[in-house]
N, C-alpha and C positions, 0 to 999 in steps of 0.2 A: 892250724886248721883253717886255711883260707878257702872256703867253699864258694866264694863269690868271685868268679872270673869276670872281670869287667872289660874284657876285650870283645870285639865282635869277630868270632872265629869264622873262617871261610869253610864252606863245605868240603868234604873229603875229595870230591871229584872236581874241585875248582880248576885245577891245572888242565885237565882234559877239556873241560867246558870252555876255559879261556882260549885254549889252542883252537878249538872248533870255531869259536866266535871270531878270533883273529883271522883264521883262514877265510871264513865267510865274509868278513868285512873287507878283507883284501880282494877277494873275488868280486864283490860288489863294486869297490872302488875301481878295479881294473876294467870291469864292464862299462861303468859310467864314463871313464876316461876314453875307452876305445870307441864308444858311440858318440862322444861329443864332437861337434863340428870343429873344424880347424880353427875358426875364429875364436871359439870358446877356449881352445887349448892355448891360443896366443895370449889370452888374459891370464893373469896370475891368480891361481886359486888360493883362497885363504883357508888353511887347514889347521886345526888344533887337535891336541890330544889331552885327555884327562885321565889321570889315575884315580878312579872313583874310590877305590878302597882306601888309598892314602888320604884323599880328601875327607872321607867319612871318618877316618880315625883321628886325623890331626885338626879338624875344624873345631871352632869354638862351640857350636851346638853339640858336637859329639862329646866333648869334654864335659859340658854341662849335663848332658844326659847320663853319662857315666857317674858323675858325682851325685845326681838325683837318684839314680838306681842304688848306689851304695848307701846313701842316706835312708832310702826307703826300706832297705832290707837289713840294715845294720842291727836294729833291735832284735829281730828274729834270729840273726846269726849269733849275736851275743847270748841269747837265751839258749840256743842249741849248744853253744860251747859250754855254758854252765851245766846243762843237763848231762853232757858228755863227761865233764869233770866230776860231777856228782856220782854218776854211774861208775866211773873208774874208782872213786873213793870207796863206794859200797863194795865193789869187787875186791879191792885190797883189804877192806875190813873183814870180809867173809874169809879170805885166805888167812888172815891173821887170827881170827877167832875160831877157825875151823876145828882145831884140835880140842877145844873146850866145849863145843856144841854137840848136841845129840844128833843122831842121823836124821831124825824127823825135821829138826830145825835147819840143818844143812840143806836138805832137799827143798824145804819151803823157801829158804832164802835164794837158792839157785833158781828156782822157778820164778820168783819175783824179779830176780836179776835178768833172766831171759825175757820176761814180759817187758821190762824196762828197755832192754836192748831192742826188741822188736818195735816198741813204740818210738824209740829214738830213730831207728832206721826209717820208719814210716814218715816221721816228721822231717828228716833230712831229705827224703825223696820228694815230699811235697814242696819243701823249700826250694830245692833245685829246679823242680818243674815250674814253680812260680817265677823264679829268677829268669829262667829261660824264656818263659812266655813274655815277661815284661821286656827283656832284652830284644826279643824279636819284634815286639810292638814298637820299641824305640828305633830299632834298625829300619823298619818300614817307614817310619816318620822321617828319619834322617835321610833315607833314600829319596823320598819325595822332595825334601828341601834341597838336596844336592842336585837333583835333576832340574828343579825349578831354577836354581842358580846357573846351571849350565845353559838352559834355554835363554835365560836373561842375557848372559854373555854372548851367546850365539846371535841373538837379535840385535843387541846394542853394538857389537863390534863387527857385524855383518860377515860372519864366517860362512864359507860355502860348505864346510864339512868339519864336524868335530867327532873324533873317534874316541871310544871309551876303552877299547882294548887294542893294543898294538904289540907286535913282536918287538919292534924297536921304534923309538921316536927320538928325534933330535931335540935338544933342550929348547931350540927356537920355536917349536910347535907345542911344547908342553905348557898347557895353561892351568895346570893343577893348582898352582899357587894363587892364581886369579880366582879360581873357584873357591878356595879356602877363604880368601879375603871377602868374596861375595857372601859366603855363608856367615862370616863374622858380622857383616852388616845386617844380614837377614835374621840373625839370632835373636835380637831383642823383639822383633816382630813375631817370632815363632814362640817365644816364651809366654 
């Protein structure tokens, strides 16, 4: 019963959104290049590409945040597992004792079991909502750290353009590993 999914899932429409962003980014780049003077085209443009999702999953702050989230919710998860095991044991005991109990006792115990099930479902729903809220908060914080690292690389290495989404990118322009390293050095400051 692993109720705690520690990945940062992408929205269901991420593929369509990514395609639209890639198309729009390509159109902007094409317009900029077509409007640039010939002397600017003669200069070599410094372009980089960052796979932000990969950087956000593989970076040191992301791992630290996942571990912190797991540690934060582990006691509640264990408590819910114990409640579920207890409820299962009570249900098995009712099935076992059913033939020897009166109809009134069977109805009363089943009602108690249903109340316990309802309470457990409510607690599980609250737990999942709390985990999702904390995960979203951490994802927003990680998003800001990642973009700060990208801006730092952009300024320090004098890039002309850094793309976040691309249909295809050569390994020579992929700076994702640099961003991951920058996040690792920024991690102690963020903690």
